[in-house]
NUSE-466271 format. One record per residue: x, y, z of N, C-alpha, C in turn; residue number from 1. Coordinates in steps of 0.1 Angstrom, whole numbers, plus 5000, padded with zeros to 4 digits. Last residue first. Example, Ala and Ser with C-alpha at 12.3 -4.5 7.8 and 13.67 -1.06 7.14 Angstrom:
(r (5128 4978 5071) (5137 4989 5071) (5129 5000 5079) 2) (r (5132 4943 5078) (5123 4955 5078) (5132 4967 5078) 1) 
END
This chain:
(r (2431 0809 7651) (2433 0794 7646) (2449 0788 7645) 201) (r (2434 0834 7661) (2435 0826 7671) (2436 0811 7667) 200) (r (2430 0853 7640) (2445 0851 7644) (2445 0839 7654) 199) (r (2404 0848 7633) (2412 0844 7623) (2430 0843 7631) 198) (r (2391 0854 7659) (2390 0841 7653) (2400 0838 7647) 197) (r (2402 0885 7657) (2405 0878 7668) (2401 0859 7664) 196) (r (2388 0889 7634) (2403 0895 7634) (2406 0885 7643) 195) (r (2359 0890 7645) (2365 0881 7631) (2381 0883 7632) 194) (r (2360 0911 7664) (2360 0897 7666) (2365 0888 7660) 193) (r (2356 0932 7652) (2371 0929 7655) (2373 0917 7661) 192) (r (2343 0945 7624) (2341 0934 7630) (2354 0928 7638) 191) (r (2344 0980 7618) (2350 0965 7618) (2347 0959 7628) 190) (r (2335 1010 7609) (2329 0998 7610) (2337 0983 7611) 189) (r (2351 1033 7633) (2353 1026 7625) (2342 1013 7623) 188) (r (2343 1049 7658) (2334 1051 7645) (2332 1040 7633) 187) (r (2346 1046 7690) (2356 1043 7677) (2344 1043 7668) 186) (r (2330 1044 7709) (2331 1059 7704) (2340 1056 7694) 185) (r (2326 1019 7718) (2317 1024 7713) (2318 1038 7706) 184) (r (2351 1010 7726) (2346 1003 7714) (2335 1012 7708) 183) (r (2365 1044 7741) (2359 1028 7743) (2356 1025 7729) 182) (r (2399 1055 7737) (2386 1057 7735) (2379 1039 7740) 181) (r (2421 1067 7762) (2420 1056 7753) (2405 1056 7751) 180) (r (2421 1101 7764) (2418 1088 7770) (2418 1080 7760) 179) (r (2429 1127 7755) (2426 1124 7766) (2425 1113 7775) 178) (r (2454 1137 7741) (2451 1128 7739) (2444 1124 7752) 177) (r (2449 1176 7730) (2454 1162 7739) (2450 1149 7735) 176) (r (2466 1196 7704) (2453 1189 7707) (2460 1177 7718) 175) (r (2473 1226 7689) (2474 1213 7698) (2465 1209 7702) 174) (r (2472 1252 7682) (2474 1242 7671) (2480 1229 7676) 173) (r (2469 1277 7700) (2482 1267 7699) (2484 1257 7689) 172) (r (2441 1276 7691) (2449 1290 7693) (2464 1284 7692) 171) (r (2427 1254 7691) (2428 1259 7679) (2439 1270 7676) 170) (r (2427 1221 7708) (2431 1241 7711) (2434 1249 7698) 169) (r (2410 1200 7712) (2416 1205 7703) (2414 1217 7707) 168) (r (2412 1163 7725) (2407 1181 7728) (2412 1186 7724) 167) (r (2397 1129 7723) (2405 1141 7719) (2400 1154 7724) 166) (r (2372 1116 7732) (2383 1110 7736) (2397 1122 7733) 165) (r (2353 1125 7718) (2352 1128 7731) (2366 1122 7734) 164) (r (2356 1144 7682) (2357 1129 7694) (2358 1130 7707) 163) (r (2343 1158 7657) (2347 1162 7671) (2345 1147 7680) 162) (r (2348 1170 7625) (2348 1160 7633) (2350 1166 7650) 161) (r (2352 1186 7610) (2343 1192 7616) (2340 1179 7628) 160) (r (2379 1207 7588) (2376 1194 7600) (2363 1202 7607) 159) (r (2389 1225 7574) (2374 1215 7564) (2367 1209 7579) 158) (r (2406 1237 7589) (2391 1247 7583) (2383 1237 7579) 157) (r (2424 1219 7589) (2417 1225 7599) (2407 1231 7596) 156) (r (2432 1214 7560) (2427 1205 7567) (2419 1210 7581) 155) (r (2446 1243 7555) (2431 1240 7548) (2425 1227 7554) 154) (r (2466 1241 7574) (2455 1250 7574) (2446 1248 7570) 153) (r (2482 1222 7560) (2475 1221 7577) (2464 1230 7578) 152) (r (2485 1235 7536) (2479 1223 7537) (2473 1219 7552) 151) (r (2501 1255 7542) (2488 1255 7539) (2484 1245 7539) 150) (r (2519 1262 7570) (2515 1252 7558) (2501 1255 7555) 149) (r (2523 1274 7593) (2521 1280 7584) (2520 1275 7569) 148) (r (2533 1254 7614) (2521 1264 7613) (2518 1270 7602) 147) (r (2560 1245 7613) (2547 1242 7604) (2539 1247 7604) 146) (r (2577 1259 7634) (2579 1261 7621) (2568 1256 7608) 145) (r (2564 1241 7656) (2562 1262 7649) (2564 1265 7637) 144) (r (2543 1216 7648) (2555 1220 7651) (2556 1238 7645) 143) (r (2513 1209 7661) (2522 1214 7650) (2534 1219 7654) 142) (r (2508 1184 7687) (2511 1198 7687) (2517 1198 7667) 141) (r (2495 1166 7715) (2499 1163 7697) (2500 1179 7695) 140) (r (2503 1152 7743) (2497 1166 7736) (2501 1161 7722) 139) (r (2489 1128 7769) (2501 1132 7759) (2493 1144 7751) 138) (r (2467 1117 7781) (2477 1133 7788) (2487 1137 7775) 137) (r (2473 1084 7776) (2464 1092 7783) (2471 1108 7786) 136) (r (2498 1076 7751) (2493 1078 7760) (2484 1084 7765) 135) (r (2505 1069 7716) (2500 1075 7726) (2492 1071 7738) 134) (r (2531 1052 7700) (2517 1049 7706) (2517 1058 7719) 133) (r (2540 1055 7666) (2540 1057 7684) (2529 1059 7689) 132) (r (2541 1054 7638) (2536 1040 7647) (2534 1045 7661) 131) (r (2550 1076 7627) (2538 1075 7626) (2531 1063 7636) 130) (r (2578 1093 7641) (2573 1077 7636) (2559 1074 7642) 129) (r (2589 1115 7648) (2587 1113 7633) (2584 1096 7634) 128) (r (2583 1142 7668) (2584 1130 7667) (2579 1124 7654) 127) (r (2595 1168 7689) (2594 1163 7672) (2595 1146 7674) 126) (r (2581 1179 7720) (2592 1172 7711) (2589 1165 7703) 125) (r (2557 1186 7734) (2568 1196 7731) (2579 1189 7719) 124) (r (2544 1162 7732) (2547 1170 7742) (2559 1182 7742) 123) (r (2551 1159 7704) (2546 1152 7709) (2550 1157 7723) 122) (r (2543 1177 7667) (2551 1169 7680) (2545 1162 7693) 121) (r (2552 1172 7634) (2541 1170 7645) (2550 1169 7657) 120) (r (2569 1171 7612) (2560 1186 7612) (2549 1182 7626) 119) (r (2585 1154 7598) (2589 1159 7611) (2579 1171 7614) 118) (r (2578 1137 7579) (2586 1148 7578) (2588 1159 7589) 117) (r (2562 1117 7593) (2575 1114 7589) (2584 1125 7586) 116) (r (2539 1133 7597) (2545 1128 7613) (2561 1121 7604) 115) (r (2529 1137 7573) (2533 1148 7583) (2541 1148 7593) 114) (r (2525 1109 7565) (2535 1119 7558) (2541 1127 7567) 113) (r (2505 1104 7581) (2518 1096 7579) (2531 1106 7578) 112) (r (2484 1121 7572) (2490 1123 7585) (2502 1117 7586) 111) (r (2478 1110 7548) (2488 1125 7546) (2492 1127 7560) 110) (r (2471 1086 7555) (2479 1090 7547) (2487 1097 7546) 109) (r (2449 1096 7569) (2455 1088 7575) (2470 1090 7568) 108) (r (2435 1129 7556) (2435 1115 7557) (2448 1105 7563) 107) (r (2436 1156 7561) (2424 1150 7558) (2426 1133 7559) 106) (r (2456 1168 7592) (2455 1162 7577) (2439 1155 7578) 105) (r (2444 1176 7616) (2456 1182 7613) (2456 1176 7596) 104) (r (2423 1165 7628) (2416 1173 7617) (2431 1178 7613) 103) (r (2425 1146 7648) (2423 1158 7651) (2419 1168 7642) 102) (r (2427 1125 7632) (2412 1124 7637) (2414 1139 7646) 101) (r (2450 1125 7624) (2440 1124 7615) (2431 1128 7617) 100) (r (2468 1124 7645) (2469 1134 7637) (2456 1136 7628) 99) (r (2460 1096 7654) (2455 1109 7663) (2456 1121 7657) 98) (r (2472 1082 7636) (2458 1078 7633) (2452 1092 7641) 97) (r (2498 1089 7639) (2493 1090 7627) (2478 1087 7627) 96) (r (2501 1075 7666) (2501 1090 7664) (2497 1093 7651) 95) (r (2477 1054 7678) (2487 1059 7669) (2491 1073 7668) 94) (r (2454 1049 7690) (2466 1053 7699) (2472 1058 7692) 93) (r (2443 1032 7673) (2434 1045 7678) (2444 1055 7682) 92) (r (2452 1009 7680) (2455 1011 7664) (2448 1029 7667) 91) (r (2448 1006 7703) (2462 1005 7702) (2462 1008 7687) 90) (r (2420 0997 7701) (2424 1007 7708) (2438 1012 7707) 89) (r (2417 0975 7686) (2412 0988 7675) (2415 1000 7687) 88) (r (2428 0959 7705) (2432 0960 7692) (2429 0973 7687) 87) (r (2407 0960 7726) (2422 0966 7727) (2432 0967 7713) 86) (r (2388 0946 7712) (2386 0957 7715) (2397 0967 7718) 85) (r (2399 0922 7709) (2394 0927 7699) (2393 0943 7701) 84) (r (2402 0914 7737) (2413 0914 7728) (2411 0921 7715) 83) (r (2392 0925 7767) (2386 0924 7752) (2397 0925 7744) 82) (r (2414 0926 7795) (2405 0934 7787) (2401 0925 7773) 81) (r (2452 0930 7794) (2439 0927 7802) (2428 0932 7793) 80) (r (2474 0915 7767) (2469 0927 7778) (2456 0922 7783) 79) (r (2477 0899 7751) (2488 0897 7762) (2481 0906 7773) 78) (r (2463 0907 7727) (2461 0894 7735) (2466 0895 7748) 77) (r (2481 0932 7722) (2464 0932 7727) (2459 0920 7732) 76) (r (2503 0922 7711) (2503 0931 7724) (2488 0930 7731) 75) (r (2493 0909 7691) (2498 0901 7702) (2500 0906 7713) 74) (r (2483 0928 7676) (2476 0920 7680) (2479 0910 7690) 73) (r (2503 0939 7667) (2498 0950 7679) (2487 0938 7682) 72) (r (2514 0919 7651) (2526 0927 7665) (2512 0934 7674) 71) (r (2503 0922 7631) (2505 0913 7639) (2508 0914 7652) 70) (r (2506 0944 7620) (2490 0945 7627) (2493 0932 7634) 69) (r (2531 0943 7615) (2529 0958 7622) (2517 0951 7628) 68) (r (2531 0925 7589) (2539 0923 7606) (2536 0932 7614) 67) (r (2511 0938 7574) (2507 0928 7583) (2515 0928 7593) 66) (r (2508 0976 7578) (2512 0962 7573) (2510 0951 7581) 65) (r (2482 1002 7581) (2491 0992 7588) (2496 0978 7580) 64) (r (2461 1021 7579) (2472 1015 7571) (2483 1010 7577) 63) (r (2436 1016 7587) (2447 1022 7594) (2458 1026 7589) 62) (r (2425 1000 7563) (2419 1013 7574) (2428 1023 7579) 61) (r (2438 0978 7560) (2437 0992 7547) (2431 1004 7556) 60) (r (2432 0966 7584) (2450 0969 7579) (2449 0984 7566) 59) (r (2409 0963 7584) (2410 0970 7593) (2428 0976 7588) 58) (r (2405 0949 7560) (2399 0959 7562) (2401 0969 7569) 57) (r (2418 0924 7565) (2423 0931 7554) (2418 0945 7557) 56) (r (2404 0916 7586) (2415 0918 7587) (2420 0929 7577) 55) (r (2381 0908 7568) (2377 0917 7578) (2389 0922 7584) 54) (r (2387 0890 7553) (2387 0902 7541) (2384 0913 7556) 53) (r (2393 0870 7570) (2405 0876 7563) (2399 0887 7556) 52) (r (2368 0862 7575) (2375 0867 7585) (2386 0876 7581) 51) (r (2357 0850 7551) (2348 0866 7560) (2361 0871 7567) 50) (r (2372 0831 7545) (2372 0845 7536) (2364 0858 7544) 49) (r (2365 0816 7566) (2378 0820 7565) (2379 0830 7557) 48) (r (2341 0807 7561) (2342 0817 7574) (2356 0822 7575) 47) (r (2336 0816 7524) (2339 0807 7535) (2339 0815 7547) 46) (r (2306 0833 7506) (2320 0831 7514) (2322 0818 7520) 45) (r (2289 0815 7479) (2289 0823 7495) (2303 0820 7495) 44) (r (2294 0832 7447) (2293 0817 7457) (2293 0825 7471) 43) (r (2274 0855 7430) (2288 0853 7433) (2286 0839 7445) 42) (r (2257 0872 7411) (2258 0860 7416) (2271 0853 7423) 41) (r (2258 0898 7410) (2254 0898 7419) (2255 0878 7422) 40) (r (2282 0916 7387) (2272 0902 7388) (2272 0901 7402) 39) (r (2296 0934 7387) (2286 0938 7389) (2274 0927 7389) 38) (r (2325 0925 7382) (2319 0930 7397) (2307 0931 7400) 37) (r (2337 0907 7364) (2325 0903 7369) (2318 0911 7386) 36) (r (2362 0926 7361) (2353 0927 7349) (2337 0917 7354) 35) (r (2366 0949 7390) (2368 0936 7381) (2358 0930 7373) 34) (r (2352 0956 7421) (2357 0958 7411) (2361 0945 7401) 33) (r (2319 0955 7436) (2329 0953 7432) (2338 0955 7425) 32) (r (2299 0986 7436) (2299 0975 7440) (2314 0968 7433) 31) (r (2293 1015 7433) (2293 1010 7447) (2290 0989 7444) 30) (r (2298 1037 7415) (2304 1023 7412) (2306 1015 7429) 29) (r (2298 1061 7424) (2292 1059 7412) (2291 1044 7407) 28) (r (2311 1061 7451) (2297 1063 7450) (2289 1058 7437) 27) (r (2338 1058 7442) (2331 1045 7454) (2312 1047 7450) 26) (r (2339 1083 7434) (2341 1070 7425) (2335 1057 7428) 25) (r (2340 1098 7454) (2328 1101 7445) (2331 1088 7435) 24) (r (2344 1094 7483) (2348 1090 7475) (2335 1091 7466) 23) (r (2351 1103 7521) (2342 1103 7510) (2349 1104 7500) 22) (r (2371 1075 7534) (2365 1087 7532) (2354 1090 7522) 21) (r (2380 1048 7532) (2392 1061 7532) (2386 1075 7530) 20) (r (2360 1031 7527) (2368 1030 7541) (2380 1042 7542) 19) (r (2333 1028 7519) (2341 1040 7517) (2352 1041 7527) 18) (r (2322 0997 7511) (2323 1006 7522) (2335 1018 7517) 17) (r (2329 0969 7501) (2318 0978 7499) (2312 0988 7506) 16) (r (2355 0960 7497) (2350 0960 7509) (2335 0964 7510) 15) (r (2361 0969 7470) (2363 0956 7472) (2356 0953 7488) 14) (r (2354 0999 7469) (2347 0989 7464) (2349 0975 7467) 13) (r (2379 1000 7483) (2370 1006 7489) (2356 0998 7484) 12) (r (2401 0995 7465) (2399 0989 7479) (2388 0992 7485) 11) (r (2394 1013 7443) (2391 1000 7440) (2390 0993 7453) 10) (r (2397 1039 7456) (2387 1034 7454) (2383 1019 7451) 9) (r (2424 1038 7457) (2420 1039 7467) (2406 1034 7467) 8) (r (2452 1027 7439) (2438 1037 7437) (2429 1029 7450) 7) (r (2484 1023 7459) (2472 1022 7449) (2459 1027 7449) 6) (r (2499 1020 7480) (2498 1032 7473) (2486 1035 7461) 5) (r (2506 1001 7506) (2498 1003 7495) (2496 1017 7493) 4) (r (2540 1000 7516) (2530 1003 7517) (2520 1002 7506) 3) (r (2561 0970 7503) (2558 0985 7503) (2541 0988 7508) 2) (r (2577 0940 7515) (2566 0947 7506) (2564 0961 7512) 1) 
END
């Protein structure tokens, strides 16, 4: 199965929230897609359906496929701490997500492309694996040859987000992954406990 590249608004409408960022189409049609999308008389969802939808929302939000996501869950389940919280922390520590959070790209999809095309460095070395897991203290930067790319400049100039676990140096065009974020610091609206319950069946 290839990574999802279809209409993002349709997926956002399915979950009832703009999981891919600002979306004018979603604002106009804030109801599920399909012929009966605006018909509110829908049957009550089962517990399994609610859990499955939450897992799908997390996968689409971070751009992770099923096998990768299950591997991340297995890793989180084996580690110390609350499984659901560790699951989101591992997703946040992915290189493509940190590139997005630092504002080097306006979307996770774009961040993944920048990493794959060898525009991003970790601790001075080029890394082209989007799923690369960062550790506290790692420095993520833009490769010297890529600092003149207009898309990166535009993204950085438009970025106004600040995260406590990240530090950005605009002169060097690099940022530090200070620490793994606490659950309360992660802004994503994901009920991770439902995902844990789903995988634990």
